[in-house]
matplotlib code that plots the C-alpha trace (Angstrom):
import matplotlib.pyplot as plt

x = [-1.8, 0.1, -2.5, -2.4, 1.5, 1.3, -1.2, 1.0, 4.1, 2.2, 1.1, 4.7, 6.7, 6.8, 7.9, 6.3, 7.5, 5.4, 6.9, 5.4, 6.7, 8.3, 6.1, 3.1, -0.5, -3.7, -3.3, 0.2, -0.8, -4.1, -2.6, 0.5, -1.2, -4.5, -2.5, -0.5, -3.7, -5.3, -2.2, -2.1, -5.8, -5.7, -2.3, -1.8, 1.3, 3.2, 5.4, 4.1, 5.8, 5.1, 7.9, 8.7, 9.1, 5.9, 3.8, 2.1, -0.8, -1.6, -1.2, -5.0, -4.7, -1.8, 1.7, 4.8, 6.7, 10.3, 11.8, 15.2, 17.7, 17.6, 13.9, 14.7, 16.6, 14.4, 11.5, 8.9, 9.0, 6.0, 6.2, 2.9, 2.0, 5.6, 6.5, 10.3, 12.9, 14.3, 11.0, 10.6, 10.6, 13.2, 15.8, 16.2, 13.4, 16.0, 17.4, 14.6, 14.5, 11.6, 10.3, 6.8, 5.7, 2.0, 1.2, -1.2, 1.1, 2.5, 5.7, 8.8, 11.0, 10.5, 11.6, 10.7, 10.6, 6.8, 5.2, 1.5, 0.9, -2.6, -2.8, -6.6, -7.0, -8.0, -5.6, -3.3, -5.8, -8.4, -5.9, -5.4, -9.1, -9.1, -6.3, -8.3, -11.3, -9.0, -8.2, -10.4, -12.2, -10.4, -11.6, -11.4, -11.3, -13.1, -9.6, -8.5, -11.7, -11.3, -7.7, -8.5, -11.5, -9.4, -6.8, -9.5, -11.1, -7.8, -6.6, -9.9, -10.5, -13.6, -14.6, -14.4, -11.3, -11.6, -9.8, -13.0, -14.7, -17.7, -15.4, -14.1, -17.5, -18.5, -15.5, -16.2, -19.8, -18.5, -16.1, -18.6, -20.5, -17.8, -17.8, -15.4, -16.1, -16.4, -17.3, -14.1, -12.1, -13.3, -12.8, -9.2, -8.4, -9.8, -9.4, -7.5, -5.5, -5.9, -2.4, -2.8, -6.2, -4.5, -1.9, -4.8, -6.2, -2.8, -2.6, -6.1, -5.3, -2.1, -2.4, -2.8, -4.2, -2.1, -3.6, -2.7, -4.5, -1.7, -1.1, 1.9, 2.2, 5.6, 5.8, 9.3, 10.8, 9.9, 6.2, 6.1, 7.7, 5.3, 2.3, 4.1, 3.4, 5.8, 6.6, 4.8, 1.7, 1.5, 0.6, -3.0, -3.3, -2.3, -5.9, -6.9, -7.0, -8.8, -12.2, -10.9, -12.4, -9.8, -7.1, -6.2, -3.1, -1.2, 2.0, 3.0, 6.7, 7.5, 10.9, 12.5, 15.9, 18.1, 15.6, 12.2, 9.3, 7.2, 3.5, 1.8, -2.0, -4.1, -7.7, -6.7, -3.2, -0.8, 1.8, 3.5, 6.1, 7.1, 7.6, 9.7, 12.0, 12.7, 13.4, 9.8, 6.8, 3.2, -0.1, -1.0, -3.1, -1.3, 2.5, 5.4, 9.0, 12.0, 13.8, 17.4, 16.9, 14.5, 16.0, 14.9, 11.4, 11.4, 12.1, 9.2, 6.9, 7.8, 7.1, 3.8, 2.9, 3.7, 1.5, -1.4, -1.0, -0.9, -3.9, -6.0, -5.0, -6.2, -9.5, -10.1, -9.1]
y = [-24.9, -21.7, -20.7, -24.1, -23.9, -20.4, -21.5, -24.5, -22.3, -19.9, -22.8, -24.2, -21.1, -19.6, -16.1, -14.4, -11.0, -9.2, -6.7, -4.4, -1.9, 1.5, 4.6, 2.6, 3.1, 1.7, -1.6, -2.0, -1.3, -3.2, -6.4, -6.3, -5.5, -7.2, -10.5, -10.0, -9.4, -12.6, -14.5, -12.9, -13.6, -17.2, -18.1, -16.1, -18.1, -16.9, -13.8, -11.6, -8.4, -5.8, -3.7, -0.7, 3.1, 4.6, 7.0, 9.6, 9.8, 6.2, 6.2, 5.9, 2.4, 1.0, 1.5, -0.5, -2.6, -2.3, -5.6, -6.7, -8.3, -11.5, -11.9, -13.0, -16.1, -19.1, -16.7, -16.9, -13.7, -12.7, -9.7, -8.2, -6.1, -5.7, -6.7, -6.4, -6.8, -3.3, -1.8, -4.0, -1.8, -3.0, -5.0, -7.5, -9.5, -11.9, -12.7, -15.1, -18.9, -19.0, -16.2, -15.9, -13.3, -12.3, -9.8, -8.7, -6.7, -8.1, -10.0, -7.7, -9.7, -13.4, -13.9, -16.0, -19.7, -19.6, -17.0, -16.3, -13.7, -13.0, -10.2, -10.6, -9.5, -5.9, -5.6, -7.7, -7.1, -9.0, -11.8, -11.8, -12.2, -15.0, -16.6, -16.2, -18.0, -21.0, -21.3, -23.7, -22.7, -19.3, -16.0, -12.6, -9.7, -6.3, -4.7, -7.1, -6.6, -2.8, -3.0, -5.3, -3.2, -0.1, -1.8, -2.9, 0.5, 2.2, 0.1, 0.1, 3.9, 3.3, 0.5, 2.7, 1.1, -1.7, -4.0, -4.2, -7.6, -9.5, -11.3, -7.9, -6.6, -9.9, -9.8, -6.2, -7.1, -9.7, -7.3, -4.5, -6.9, -6.5, -3.7, -1.0, 2.7, 3.0, 6.7, 7.5, 5.2, 7.1, 10.4, 9.7, 8.1, 10.9, 14.1, 16.9, 19.4, 23.0, 23.5, 20.3, 21.6, 24.8, 22.8, 20.9, 24.2, 25.1, 21.8, 22.1, 25.6, 24.7, 21.3, 20.8, 17.9, 17.0, 15.8, 12.1, 12.2, 12.5, 15.1, 15.9, 17.7, 19.0, 19.7, 21.1, 21.8, 25.5, 24.7, 22.3, 24.8, 27.6, 25.5, 24.0, 20.5, 17.6, 15.2, 12.5, 14.6, 15.3, 11.6, 12.5, 14.4, 11.6, 10.7, 14.3, 14.2, 10.9, 12.5, 15.1, 14.7, 13.8, 12.6, 9.0, 8.8, 11.2, 11.5, 13.5, 14.4, 15.2, 16.6, 15.0, 15.5, 13.6, 12.2, 12.8, 10.6, 9.5, 8.7, 7.3, 6.7, 5.6, 5.1, 2.6, 2.7, 0.3, 2.3, -0.2, -1.0, 2.7, 2.5, -0.7, 1.2, 3.7, 1.9, 1.2, -0.9, -1.5, -2.2, -1.7, 1.4, 2.6, 2.6, 4.4, 5.0, 7.1, 9.5, 10.6, 14.1, 16.2, 15.1, 11.5, 12.8, 14.1, 10.5, 9.2, 11.8, 10.7, 7.1, 8.1, 10.0, 7.0, 4.5, 7.0, 7.5, 3.7, 3.2, 5.9, 4.4, 0.9, 2.4, 3.8, 0.6]
z = [-0.5, 0.4, 3.0, 4.8, 4.8, 6.3, 9.0, 9.8, 10.2, 12.4, 14.6, 14.7, 15.7, 19.2, 17.9, 14.9, 13.6, 11.0, 8.6, 5.8, 3.3, 3.8, 3.5, 4.8, 3.8, 5.5, 3.7, 4.9, 8.5, 8.2, 6.8, 9.1, 12.4, 11.5, 11.0, 14.2, 16.2, 14.8, 15.9, 19.4, 20.0, 18.9, 20.2, 23.4, 24.3, 21.3, 21.1, 18.3, 17.1, 14.4, 13.2, 10.9, 11.1, 12.5, 10.4, 12.6, 10.2, 10.8, 14.6, 14.9, 13.5, 15.5, 16.9, 16.1, 18.6, 19.7, 18.5, 19.9, 17.5, 19.6, 18.9, 15.3, 16.4, 15.5, 14.6, 11.8, 9.8, 7.7, 5.2, 4.1, 1.2, -0.2, -3.8, -3.5, -0.7, -1.1, 0.1, 3.2, 6.3, 8.8, 6.9, 9.7, 8.0, 6.7, 10.1, 11.1, 10.6, 8.1, 5.8, 4.3, 1.8, 1.5, -1.2, -3.9, -6.1, -9.4, -8.6, -8.8, -6.5, -5.6, -2.0, 1.0, 1.8, 1.2, -1.1, -1.4, -4.1, -5.4, -7.8, -8.1, -4.5, -3.9, -1.0, 1.2, 4.0, 1.9, 1.7, 5.5, 6.1, 3.6, 5.5, 8.7, 7.1, 6.5, 10.2, 12.0, 15.2, 15.5, 16.6, 14.9, 17.4, 16.8, 16.5, 13.8, 11.9, 12.0, 10.8, 7.9, 6.9, 6.9, 4.7, 2.2, 2.1, 1.6, -1.3, -3.1, -2.8, -0.7, -3.1, -6.2, -7.8, -10.4, -8.0, -6.0, -6.6, -5.4, -2.9, -1.7, -1.0, 0.7, 3.0, 3.8, 4.7, 7.1, 8.7, 9.3, 11.6, 14.2, 16.8, 15.6, 14.9, 11.2, 11.4, 13.2, 10.9, 7.8, 9.5, 10.4, 7.0, 4.9, 6.9, 5.2, 7.2, 6.2, 4.8, 2.6, 1.4, 0.3, -1.7, -3.2, -4.5, -6.0, -7.8, -9.2, -10.5, -12.2, -13.8, -17.5, -19.6, -22.7, -25.9, -25.3, -22.0, -19.4, -16.8, -14.6, -11.3, -10.0, -6.3, -5.7, -2.3, -2.7, -3.3, -0.4, 1.9, 0.7, 1.8, 4.8, 3.5, 3.9, 1.0, 3.0, 3.5, -0.2, -0.8, 0.2, -3.1, -5.5, -6.5, -7.1, -10.9, -11.1, -11.8, -14.3, -17.8, -20.3, -17.9, -18.6, -16.4, -14.2, -12.2, -9.2, -8.9, -5.3, -4.5, -1.4, 0.2, -2.3, -4.9, -6.4, -5.4, -8.3, -7.8, -10.9, -11.3, -14.2, -15.4, -18.1, -19.5, -17.7, -15.8, -13.5, -16.2, -16.2, -12.4, -12.8, -15.2, -12.5, -9.2, -8.4, -9.1, -8.1, -9.7, -13.4, -12.5, -9.3, -8.9, -7.4, -8.4, -7.5, -9.9, -9.1, -10.7, -12.7, -16.0, -15.2, -14.6, -18.2, -19.3, -17.1, -18.7, -22.2, -21.2, -19.7, -22.9, -25.0, -23.0, -23.0, -26.8, -27.3, -25.1, -27.0, -30.4, -29.3, -28.1, -31.6, -33.5]

ax = plt.figure().add_subplot(projection="3d")
ax.plot(x, y, z, "-o")
ax.set_aspect("equal")
plt.show()
C-alpha cells in the first residue's frame, strides 16, 4: 500500500526534492540519487532535485544540486535512508507540501505524511529498486542501476552481512545486467589512501580484546593529526575488527571539533539501543552515536561490555 501511495505522489507532483542523511554513505547516495534518476528518466517533464552536503569521497557516484528555497513550494519531498529527523541533511525537508520517508533502519523517529520502513531490507537502495518494480511500464537507466547496486553493496559489506537475503541477491543479479562499470565502482568504493592505510596499521597494533568480547579504539585529534587523517576519512576503518577472533562487538571513538563520533559494530550482541542512549541510532549490529566528552565514552564502553557479557551468557545457557 505504501509503495503505491509513493508512486501516486510521484506522478502527482511537478517538483520532487530528494533528501538523505548527514555523513552520507553509498546507500544514502545510492537510494537518494538512484530514486531521483528513476523519476527524471520516466517523468522528464518534472523538476527533480537532490540535496545535501557533498562528500568528496562519493563524488564518483553523484553530485548534489543547488536547490533554491522557492523550489519547496508545492513540492513533494522524499527522505531516504534516515531514521530520525535530526539526521536529515538540509533541514528544509519540512518546507514541502507533502513528505515521504523511505528507510530500512529501526524506527527512531516517526515522520512524514507517508512512511515506508522495511527493517528486513538490506538497504534503502534495495527498497528503491523494489519501488521501481512496482512502477508499470517504466525504464531503469544504467546510471540508476549502478547507483542502486552501489548502495546495496555498501550496506551489505559486499554481501557479507547477515542483512543479505535471497531477495537482496536476486535484485543485485537484476542490476548487474545493466551497463555500468562494476570494476571501477568497487575500486572507488574500497580504495584506501596511503595515510589511511598507515592509521589502519596503528589500530591493528594497538587494539585489545576484553574478556567479555568487546574492543574499543580511541582516535584522538592528536592521533588523527599524526596520520593526517580526517575524522570523516576514519570511517573507512570501522569494519577493521570484524574478522578478529574473540571480538563480538567493537566501538571506534573519533574525536571531532566539539564532540566525539561513536561508531558501533557487532557480530551478534544488539548495540543499537546503546546508540539510542547517546544521541544516535541505527541497526542492531551497526549503529552510530555522539558523545559530548570522553567521560561519556566510558559510559558507552560499560554498556557495550554489559551487552557482550549478556550475549555470551545466553550462548552458554
